[in-house]
C-alpha positions in Angstrom: 65.1 117.9 32.6 64.8 121.5 32.0 62.2 124.5 32.7 59.8 126.5 30.0 61.8 129.0 27.6 60.7 132.5 27.6 62.3 133.2 23.9 59.7 133.9 21.5 59.7 134.6 17.6 57.4 137.4 16.3 53.8 136.5 16.5 52.4 135.8 12.9 49.3 138.0 13.7 48.2 140.0 16.5 45.6 137.6 17.5 47.5 134.5 17.2 51.0 133.8 18.7 53.7 131.8 17.1 54.7 128.3 17.9 57.1 128.7 21.0 59.6 126.1 21.7 62.9 125.8 24.2 65.7 127.7 23.4 67.6 126.2 22.9 66.1 122.9 21.4 69.5 121.6 21.5 70.1 122.3 24.7 68.9 118.6 26.4 70.7 115.8 27.0 74.3 116.2 25.7 75.4 117.9 22.7 76.7 121.1 21.2 74.2 124.4 21.3 73.3 125.6 18.2 72.6 129.5 17.2 69.4 130.5 18.9 66.8 132.8 17.1 63.9 135.1 18.3 64.0 137.8 21.4 64.3 137.1 24.8 61.9 138.7 27.3 63.1 140.1 30.4 65.8 139.3 33.3 68.1 141.9 31.5 69.1 143.2 35.4 70.0 139.2 36.0 71.8 138.8 32.5 73.6 141.9 33.5 74.5 140.5 36.9 76.0 137.4 35.4 77.9 139.1 32.8 79.6 141.3 35.7 80.4 138.0 37.8 82.0 136.7 35.0 84.8 139.7 35.4 84.7 139.6 39.0 88.1 138.8 40.6 87.9 135.5 42.3 90.0 135.2 45.3 92.8 133.1 43.6 92.9 136.6 41.7 93.0 138.9 44.7 96.0 136.9 46.6 98.2 137.1 43.1 97.5 133.4 42.2 96.1 132.4 38.8 92.8 130.8 38.8 93.4 127.0 39.0 89.9 126.2 37.3 87.1 127.7 35.4 84.7 129.9 36.7 81.3 128.8 37.8 78.0 131.1 37.0 75.0 129.8 39.0 71.4 130.6 37.8 68.9 129.7 40.8 65.4 129.6 41.0 62.5 127.5 41.2 61.7 124.8 38.4 59.2 126.8 36.2 60.9 130.5 37.0 63.0 130.3 33.7 65.9 129.7 34.9 67.0 127.5 32.0 65.8 130.3 29.6 68.0 132.4 31.3 71.1 130.1 31.0 70.5 129.5 27.5 70.1 133.5 26.8 73.2 133.9 28.5 74.9 131.1 26.4 74.1 132.8 23.0 75.4 135.9 24.3 79.1 134.6 25.5 78.9 131.8 22.8 81.5 133.8 20.3 84.0 134.2 23.2 84.6 130.3 23.1 85.8 128.9 19.9 85.8 125.5 20.8 82.0 125.8 21.1 79.3 125.2 23.8 78.5 122.0 25.9 74.9 121.4 27.4 74.5 118.4 29.7 71.2 117.9 31.7 72.0 116.5 35.4 68.1 115.6 36.0 66.2 112.7 34.9 62.4 113.3 34.5 61.4 111.7 37.3 63.6 114.2 39.2 66.3 111.7 40.5 69.7 112.9 39.7 71.8 111.4 36.6 74.8 109.3 37.6 77.9 111.8 37.1 79.6 108.8 35.2 76.6 108.8 32.6 76.7 112.7 32.2 80.6 112.4 31.9 80.4 109.6 29.0 78.1 112.0 27.1 80.1 114.7 27.5 82.9 113.1 26.0 80.8 112.1 23.0 79.9 115.2 22.5 83.9 116.4 22.4 84.3 113.1 20.0 86.3 111.3 22.3 86.1 107.6 23.4 85.3 106.7 26.5 85.9 103.0 27.9 83.0 100.8 28.5 82.4 100.2 32.1 84.6 102.8 33.2 84.2 104.3 36.7 83.2 107.7 37.6 86.9 108.9 38.7 88.0 107.5 35.1 85.7 109.3 33.4 85.4 112.4 34.9 89.1 112.7 34.7 89.2 112.4 31.1 86.5 115.3 30.7 88.9 117.8 32.5 91.6 116.3 30.1 89.7 117.4 27.1 88.5 120.9 28.5 92.1 121.4 29.7 93.1 122.2 26.0 89.5 124.0 24.8 88.0 127.1 25.3 84.5 125.5 26.0 81.4 126.9 28.0 79.8 124.2 30.1 76.2 124.7 30.8 74.9 122.0 33.8 71.5 122.3 34.1 69.6 121.0 36.7 71.9 120.5 39.2 70.9 118.9 42.4 73.9 119.4 44.3 77.7 120.3 44.3 78.7 116.5 43.7 77.0 116.4 40.4 79.2 119.2 39.3 82.5 119.4 41.1 84.1 116.5 39.4 83.2 118.2 36.1 84.7 121.3 36.3 87.4 122.0 33.8 90.8 122.8 35.6 91.2 125.5 33.0 90.4 129.3 33.4 89.8 129.5 30.2 86.5 127.6 30.3 83.4 128.8 32.0 80.7 126.8 33.7 77.3 127.8 34.0 75.2 125.6 36.6 71.3 125.7 37.0 70.2 124.3 40.3 67.0 125.1 42.4 69.5 126.5 45.5 73.1 127.3 46.7 75.8 124.5 45.4 77.6 124.5 48.9 81.0 122.8 48.7 82.5 124.8 45.1 83.9 128.0 46.5 83.9 131.1 44.8 80.6 131.0 43.5 77.7 133.7 43.8 74.2 132.6 42.7 71.8 134.5 40.6 68.5 134.0 42.3 65.7 134.6 40.3 62.0 134.7 41.4 59.1 135.8 39.1 59.2 138.4 36.1 58.5 141.5 36.6 55.0 142.8 35.3 56.0 144.8 32.2 57.7 141.5 30.9 55.4 139.3 32.3 52.6 140.8 30.5 54.6 141.4 27.1 54.9 137.3 27.1 51.3 137.1 28.0 50.6 139.0 24.8 52.9 136.7 22.2 49.9 134.4 23.2 46.8 136.6 23.2 47.9 139.4 20.9 47.8 143.0 22.3 44.1 143.7 22.0 42.6 141.6 24.9 45.6 142.7 26.8 45.1 146.1 26.3 41.7 146.5 26.7 41.9 145.2 30.1 44.9 145.9 31.5 44.1 145.5 35.1 42.9 141.8 34.3 46.5 141.2 32.8 48.1 142.3 35.8 46.1 140.3 38.3 46.5 137.2 36.2 50.5 137.9 36.2 49.9 138.3 40.1 48.1 134.9 40.0 50.9 133.2 38.3 53.1 134.6 40.7 55.2 136.1 37.5 56.4 132.4 36.9 57.1 132.2 32.8 56.0 128.3 33.0 52.6 129.6 34.5 52.1 132.7 32.0 52.7 130.5 29.0 50.0 127.7 30.1 47.6 130.1 30.7 48.8 132.3 27.5 48.4 128.7 25.8 44.9 128.0 26.9 44.0 132.0 26.0 45.4 131.7 22.2 43.0 128.4 21.9 39.6 130.3 23.2 40.1 133.2 20.7 36.8 134.7 22.7 37.5 134.1 26.4 38.9 137.2 27.9 42.0 137.7 30.2 39.9 138.5 33.0 38.1 134.8 32.3 41.0 133.5 32.7 42.0 135.2 35.8 38.5 134.3 37.7 38.8 130.6 36.6 42.7 130.2 37.9 41.7 132.2 41.1 38.6 129.6 41.9 41.2 126.7 41.5 42.0 125.4 44.8 45.8 124.9 46.0 46.9 121.5 47.6 47.7 122.9 51.0 51.0 120.7 51.6 52.3 122.1 48.4 55.0 124.7 48.8 53.9 128.2 48.3 56.0 128.9 45.5 54.7 125.8 43.2 50.7 127.0 43.5 50.6 129.3 40.4 52.3 126.6 38.1 50.1 123.8 39.3 46.7 126.0 39.2 47.7 126.5 35.7 48.5 123.0 35.0 45.0 122.0 36.0 43.4 124.6 34.2 44.5 123.5 31.0 44.4 119.7 32.0 40.7 119.7 33.2 40.0 122.0 29.6 41.3 119.0 27.6 38.6 116.3 25.8 38.9 113.1 28.5 41.0 111.2 25.8 43.7 114.1 25.3 43.8 114.4 29.3 44.3 110.9 29.7 47.0 110.8 27.1 48.8 113.9 28.9 48.8 112.2 32.0 50.2 108.8 30.7 53.2 111.0 29.3 54.7 110.6 32.7 55.5 107.5 31.7 57.7 108.5 28.5 61.1 107.4 28.7 63.7 109.9 29.4 60.7 112.5 29.4 60.8 112.1 25.5 57.9 111.5 23.5 56.6 110.9 19.7 53.5 109.7 17.6 54.5 105.9 18.4 55.0 106.4 22.4 52.2 108.1 22.8 49.9 106.3 20.9 51.0 102.9 22.7 50.8 104.7 26.1 47.3 105.8 25.4 46.2 103.0 23.3 45.2 105.2 20.5 45.9 105.8 16.7 49.0 107.2 15.4 47.4 109.8 13.7 45.5 111.1 16.6 48.5 110.6 19.0 50.4 113.1 16.8 47.6 115.6 16.4 47.4 115.6 20.2 51.1 116.1 20.5 51.4 119.1 18.4 48.2 120.6 20.5 50.0 120.0 23.7 53.2 121.7 22.5 51.2 124.4 21.1 49.6 124.8 24.5 53.1 124.9 26.2 52.6 121.4 28.0 55.4 119.8 25.7 59.0 121.3 24.1 60.0 120.0 20.6 63.0 118.0 21.0 63.5 117.4 17.2 63.6 114.1 15.5 60.8 114.7 13.0 60.9 112.5 9.6 59.2 112.8 6.1 56.8 110.3 5.3 55.3 109.3 9.0 51.6 109.4 8.1 51.2 106.1 9.7 47.5 105.0 11.1 46.4 102.0 13.2 43.5 99.6 13.2 41.4 99.3 16.3 42.9 97.2 18.0 45.9 99.5 17.9 47.8 98.0 15.5 50.0 100.9 13.3 48.3 100.1 9.6 50.7 102.9 7.4 53.5 105.1 7.5 56.9 105.0 8.6 58.2 103.8 11.9 59.7 107.1 12.6 57.5 108.4 15.0 57.4 112.4 13.8 58.4 115.0 15.7 60.2 114.2 19.0 59.1 115.9 22.2 60.5 116.9 25.6 58.3 116.6 29.0 59.4 120.3 30.6 61.1 119.2 34.2 58.8 121.5 35.9 55.5 119.9 34.4 56.6 116.2 35.3 56.1 116.3 38.8 52.6 117.3 37.9 52.0 114.4 35.4 53.4 111.9 38.1 50.8 113.3 40.4 48.0 113.4 38.5 48.9 109.5 37.0 48.9 108.6 40.7 45.4 110.3 41.3 43.1 109.2 38.2 44.8 106.2 36.7 44.4 103.0 38.5 48.1 101.1 38.9 46.4 97.9 36.4 46.0 101.0 33.7 49.1 102.3 34.2 51.0 98.5 33.9 49.1 97.7 31.0 49.8 101.1 29.0 53.9 101.1 29.9 53.2 97.3 28.8 52.2 98.5 25.3 55.1 101.1 25.1 57.8 98.5 25.5 56.3 96.0 23.2 55.9 98.4 20.8 59.6 99.7 21.0 60.8 95.8 21.0 58.9 95.5 17.8 60.3 98.6 16.4 63.9 97.3 17.3 63.5 94.0 15.9 62.2 95.7 12.4 65.4 97.7 13.0 67.7 95.3 12.9 66.3 92.8 10.4 66.5 95.6 7.5 70.0 94.9 7.7 69.7 91.6 7.0 69.8 90.2 3.3 67.1 90.2 1.0 64.9 86.7 1.4 66.4 85.9 4.7 64.3 85.1 7.1 64.2 88.1 9.4 63.0 90.1 6.3 60.3 87.9 5.2 59.6 87.8 9.1 58.9 91.9 9.3 57.5 91.8 5.4 54.6 90.7 7.7 54.6 93.6 10.0 52.3 96.5 9.5 53.9 99.5 7.2 54.3 101.6 10.6 56.8 99.0 11.8 58.6 98.8 8.6 62.1 100.7 7.9 62.1 101.8 3.9 66.1 100.9 4.4 69.1 100.5 6.4 69.9 103.6 6.4 66.9 104.9 7.7 66.5 102.3 10.4 70.1 103.8 11.7 69.2 107.0 11.7 66.1 106.4 13.7 68.5 104.2 16.5 70.6 106.7 16.5 68.2 109.9 17.1 66.3 107.8 19.9 69.6 105.9 21.3 69.2 107.7 24.6 65.2 107.2 24.8 65.5 103.3 23.9 68.3 103.0 26.7 66.3 104.8 29.2 63.1 102.8 28.1 65.4 99.4 28.8 66.2 100.8 32.3 62.3 101.6 32.7 61.6 98.5 32.0 64.1 96.7 34.5 63.3 99.1 37.5 59.1 98.1 37.0 60.1 94.6 38.2 57.0 93.4 37.3 57.6 93.3 33.7 61.2 91.4 33.4 60.1 89.4 30.5 59.2 92.1 28.4 62.5 93.5 30.0 64.6 90.6 28.9 62.7 91.0 25.0 63.6 94.7 25.1 67.1 94.3 25.8 67.6 91.4 24.0 66.2 93.2 20.7 68.0 96.8 21.5 71.6 94.9 21.8 71.4 93.5 18.4 70.2 96.8 17.1 72.7 98.7 18.4 75.6 95.9 16.8 73.9 95.5 13.6 74.1 99.3 13.0 76.8 100.6 15.4 79.3 97.6 15.6 80.0 95.7 18.7 83.2 98.1 19.6 81.2 101.6 18.8 78.3 100.3 21.2 80.5 98.8 23.7 79.2 101.7 26.4 75.9 101.1 25.8 76.2 97.0 25.8 78.1 97.5 29.2 75.1 99.0 30.7 72.4 96.9 29.2 74.2 93.9 30.3 74.3 95.2 33.7 70.6 95.4 33.4 70.2 91.9 32.5 72.4 90.7 35.1 69.9 92.9 37.6 66.8 91.1 36.2 69.0 87.7 35.8 69.4 87.5 39.6 66.0 89.1 41.1 64.5 85.9 39.3 66.8 83.7 39.9 67.9 82.9 36.4 71.5 81.4 36.8 71.9 81.0 33.2 71.5 84.3 31.7 73.1 85.4 35.2 76.0 83.5 33.7 75.9 85.0 30.2 75.4 88.4 31.7 78.7 87.9 33.6 80.5 86.9 30.8 79.6 89.5 28.4 80.8 92.3 30.8 83.5 90.5 32.0 84.9 90.4 28.1 84.3 94.2 27.7 86.3 94.5 31.2 88.9 92.2 29.5 89.1 94.6 26.4 89.6 98.0 28.3 92.3 96.6 30.5 90.8 95.8 33.9 92.0 92.1 33.7 91.1 91.6 37.7 87.4 92.9 37.1 86.9 90.9 34.5 88.9 88.2 36.3 86.5 88.5 39.3 83.3 88.4 37.1 84.3 85.3 35.1 84.8 83.4 38.4 80.9 84.5 39.0 79.8 83.0 35.9 81.3 79.8 36.4 79.4 79.8 39.6 76.6 81.0 38.0 77.1 78.3 35.2 77.6 75.6 37.7 73.8 76.5 39.5 72.6 76.5 36.3 73.6 73.4 34.9 74.9 75.4 31.9 77.9 73.0 30.6 78.6 75.6 28.1 78.8 78.7 30.5 80.9 76.3 32.8 83.6 75.8 29.8 83.7 79.2 28.7 84.5 80.7 32.1 87.0 78.4 33.3 88.6 79.1 29.4 88.3 82.6 30.5 89.4 82.7 33.8 92.8 81.2 32.3 93.2 83.6 29.9 92.7 86.7 32.7 95.9 84.4 34.5 97.2 84.4 31.6 97.1 88.4 30.8 98.3 88.7 34.4 101.3 86.5 33.6 100.4 83.9 36.1 101.3 81.1 34.0 100.4 78.4 36.5 97.1 79.4 37.3 96.4 80.2 33.9 97.5 76.5 32.8 95.7 74.6 35.5 92.3 76.8 34.5 93.0 75.9 30.7 93.2 71.9 31.6 89.9 72.2 33.6 88.5 73.6 30.5 90.0 71.1 28.5 88.6 68.2 30.8 85.0 69.7 30.5 85.4 69.8 26.5 87.1 66.4 26.3 84.0 65.1 28.3 81.6 66.2 25.6 83.8 65.6 22.4 84.0 68.8 21.4 86.3 68.5 19.2 87.3 72.3 17.6 87.1 73.5 21.4 89.6 70.8 22.5 92.1 71.8 19.8 91.7 74.9 20.5 92.6 74.8 24.2 95.5 72.2 23.4 96.9 75.1 21.7 96.3 77.9 24.5 98.0 75.4 27.1 101.0 74.9 24.7 101.6 78.8 24.7 101.4 79.3 28.6 103.9 76.3 28.7 106.0 77.8 26.6 105.8 81.2 28.1 106.7 79.3 31.2 109.6 77.6 30.1 108.2 74.5 30.3 108.9 73.2 26.8 108.5 69.2 27.0 104.3 70.0 28.0 104.3 73.1 25.5 105.7 70.7 22.5 103.1 67.9 23.6 100.2 70.4 23.8 101.1 71.7 20.2 101.1 68.3 18.8 97.4 67.2 20.2 96.6 70.9 18.9 97.9 69.9 15.5 96.5 66.4 15.7 93.0 68.0 16.8 92.8 70.2 13.9 94.0 67.5 11.8 91.1 65.6 12.6 88.7 68.3 11.9 90.3 69.1 8.4 91.1 72.7 9.4 94.4 72.5 7.2 95.4 76.1 8.1 94.8 75.4 12.0 97.0 72.2 11.7 99.8 74.0 10.1 99.5 76.7 12.5 100.0 74.5 15.3 103.1 72.7 14.0 104.5 76.2 13.0 104.1 76.8 17.2 105.9 73.3 17.7 108.6 74.2 15.5 108.9 77.4 17.7 109.2 75.6 21.1 111.6 73.1 19.5 114.2 76.0 18.4 113.5 77.8 22.0 114.7 73.7 23.7 117.5 73.9 21.5 117.1 71.3 18.9 116.9 73.5 15.8 117.1 70.3 13.3 113.9 69.2 14.7 112.2 72.9 14.5 113.8 73.0 10.7 111.8 69.4 9.9 108.6 70.6 11.6 108.4 73.8 10.0 109.0 72.2 6.6 106.1 69.9 7.7 104.1 73.1 8.2 104.9 74.7 4.9 103.6 71.5 3.2 100.6 71.9 5.1 99.7 75.3 4.3 100.4 74.6 0.8 98.1 72.0 0.7 95.5 74.1 2.4 95.7 76.7 -0.4 96.4 79.5 1.8 99.4 82.1 0.4 99.6 84.2 3.2 100.4 81.6 5.8 102.4 79.7 3.5 104.5 82.8 2.8 104.7 83.5 6.4 105.8 79.8 7.0 108.5 80.5 4.3 110.0 83.2 6.6 110.0 81.1 9.7 111.9 78.4 7.7 114.2 81.1 6.3 115.1 82.5 9.9 115.5 79.3 10.8 118.1 78.1 8.4 120.1 81.4 8.7 120.6 80.4 12.4 121.8 77.4 11.4 124.4 78.9 8.9 122.5 78.0 5.6 122.0 81.4 4.1 122.0 80.1 0.6 119.0 78.0 1.2 117.4 80.8 3.7 117.5 83.0 0.3 115.5 80.6 -1.5 112.9 80.8 1.1 112.9 84.2 1.1 112.3 84.8 -2.6 109.5 81.7 -2.2 107.6 84.2 0.1 107.9 87.3 -2.1 106.8 85.6 -5.1 103.6 83.9 -3.4 102.8 87.9 -2.6 104.0 89.6 -5.4 106.9 90.7 -3.8 104.7 92.6 -1.0 105.8 91.0 2.5 105.6 94.1 4.6 103.8 93.2 7.7 104.0 89.4 7.5 104.3 87.7 11.0 105.6 84.7 11.7 102.2 82.5 12.4 
């Protein structure tokens, strides 16, 4: 999370400041930083030092070697010191020199925990337009980031880094790139980095910042009080903004009154001295709020990814959407929240007395972000002021609202008149999307928040039923709007969360299902050994849960993994076990498919007799099912085995039989492919004329376009 920014537009009037927001707004999460408006206040000496550090010769340059990596600048300071705003202003001034764009990644969770490096790398790859394989480990992803940046001239900002281990793997091996890291202290372990350490603002700049809120009159009439207020705030921009917002909301209150009230507040003796001014300013603002607004503010500590909209806020506090929307706007004016984007037109919903939304669109309106420097203070207040049962209830309400929105988001993609559409028709208007496009836009804009909500639900440990419902709804919504392949990275993480809950609760069937899903994603991305281990674990879980479907599915998948690894013996053994399971349950379609898979591995192993028997059994199974195309394809494979076994005449007869069944099935493309197979067989038997006739027949079936046809 990021700190308070100190950029402001010119005030609309002398006594009322303009709405101030973080600079740039796009700096949070991952993405390309856009143009930054407004005028930056103070820190000119620090900006000059950072600019000079870019030109400073590094150790490699001094020794006559070309720098192997990007130069790293470090902005170090306490949360609330304006370190992120300084990095944003530096970025704005340097952006024109980096034609491939500016990337910004936050390296801390709202709770202060470091963001895993693999998640940061995945976000950067997405911003760069690169596709990261689902489930890839940290080393693979960071290598992909470095490769992507090796051919670009980018400025990479890594905000709120905890240590060098978060930064070093992401450094581009390209001296044409520049990295700006923001941290509380030095990044020991990264060579050739000099920190630009910032503290409080100088008095002149701090007073100018204050006057942006209060107007110049209140500062001019009592300049000594303004200086005292700056001293009480320790010159910290975040504290100054909070007090300034508090004064802006009270036009009749003097700067001297604010100074006295701030001075009268006691400090936590266990808090670091440097953190006390911000804590005093925060308590001044919090304690001046109405009781209901103060409670809502405290509960924002539970917001997933530190981001909140009107729906999340109303669910947390149990109030109406319109009341939550007004409160969030007031918090933003006071400097308690940053605007993170995500507003949507038409979101004017309200709720009934029971907290159910009754109107509007389910977008939640403007999306706000809790400043990182305030998140610890909010968490401390929640612990101090709220009962654990109330906190748990607020979190459950938020997650339940999210589940219902996700169910509506997916259902809107279903055809009109479907059961899913009929179900959402009975929901309040604020939980219904006007169409699939609006639902998809909401899902895309809230994707990181929704995934964070799933992680929160699982980490709670006492809301596992709700967590399972939330993950299920999120998976279905992602697949419906993005498709399985594009959503694979998110799906991989969600299946891992399901596995965590299933293991914790001893839910063997769900554990088996999660392992199968993870293994499938591993197999698709070429991690066959990992997939094999998970398929075996799924088999054990399926047996513990007495789940015959999972057991048979896992056996077949273990065989598929061995086949992919070229171990034909083990593949045939596991396919045989899966076939026995299917035969015992009378699952005929699966029996036919498994006979075919056995025939394939026997063919690869050169056991043509067993392969032929398996393909004949598969053909018979498809015929009993009435699957004529499947019957024809199985006969075609049997013909292929006969040809490999040196029995061309039998192969010819079997292939002719396959063509006849394809004709009966009415599958023109399959029939054409089999005609070409038959032509190849006739050519090998020396009957070129008959082969030509079959090729001509295939061409007629598909209008002379037989390109791309492969033998079935």
